N, C-alpha and C positions, 0 to 999 in steps of 0.2 A: 669200249665202255663209255657211257654218257658223261659229259663234263659235269662236274659238281656231285657226281655219285661217289663220294669218298668211301673207301673200303679199308677197314682195319684187318690186318692179317695176324692170326694167332697160330703159332707153330707149336703143336703139342705132339709132334711125331716122337715115337718111342715111349710115350706115356701110356699107362694102362688105366682102364676104368677104375674109379670114377674121375680120375684127374682131368681128362680133357673137358668134361662137362663142368667140373668145378672151376677150372681156369676160364672157360668161356663165360660162365655166369658172372664171375668177378669182373671180367673185361667188359661185358655188356652193361653192368651197373654203372660203369664210368662213361658210357657213351650216351649221345643224345638220341631221343626217340627218332626212329626211322633210319638211323645209321646202320651200315652193313658190316657184319663181321664175317670174315672168311676163316674157317678153322681147318688146319691141316693136321690130320691124325693118321696113325698107322694101326690103331687098335680096331679090329673088326667089330667089336662090341659097340663102338662109338656110333655106328649107324642107328641101332635101336635106341641107344642112349639119347642121342640128339633128337630123334623123332619124339621120344617120350618127354624130354626136357622142354621142347618147344610147345608140345601139347599142354603141358602143365603150367608153363610160365606165360604163355601168350605171345612169345616171340615167334616170328615167322621163319620156318625153314623153307627158304626160297628154292634151293636146289642142293643136290649132293651128287658127287660122282666119285669114281675110283680110277686111278691111273697108276700102274706099276706098284700096287700095294699101298698107295697113299690115298686116303679119303679126303675129299674136299667138301666142306659144308658151308653154304652161304646162308647166314641168318640175319634177318632184319630185326633190329631192336623194336620192341613193342612201344606204342604210344604210352606216355606216362599216365597210368590210371592207378589209383590206389589198389595194390594187390598184396595179398599176404606174402611176406618174405619167407 
């Protein structure tokens, strides 16, 4: 990982839709623009949820993967532009 690329990890394993996205949204609100959030989830529905969430909010879903039933999503917080909450 590049130096200076801080990454916050949010562990929502065991939680079901819509909790992972709600938790991620709340965490992202407290982060600086451009910061990265890695979300760890076990709910299969989270894949579609996070794709839709990022499309709707303007955050960037940089990557996602699955390993041993755990989904990992890497989201970059959007630049601060006035957006409807």
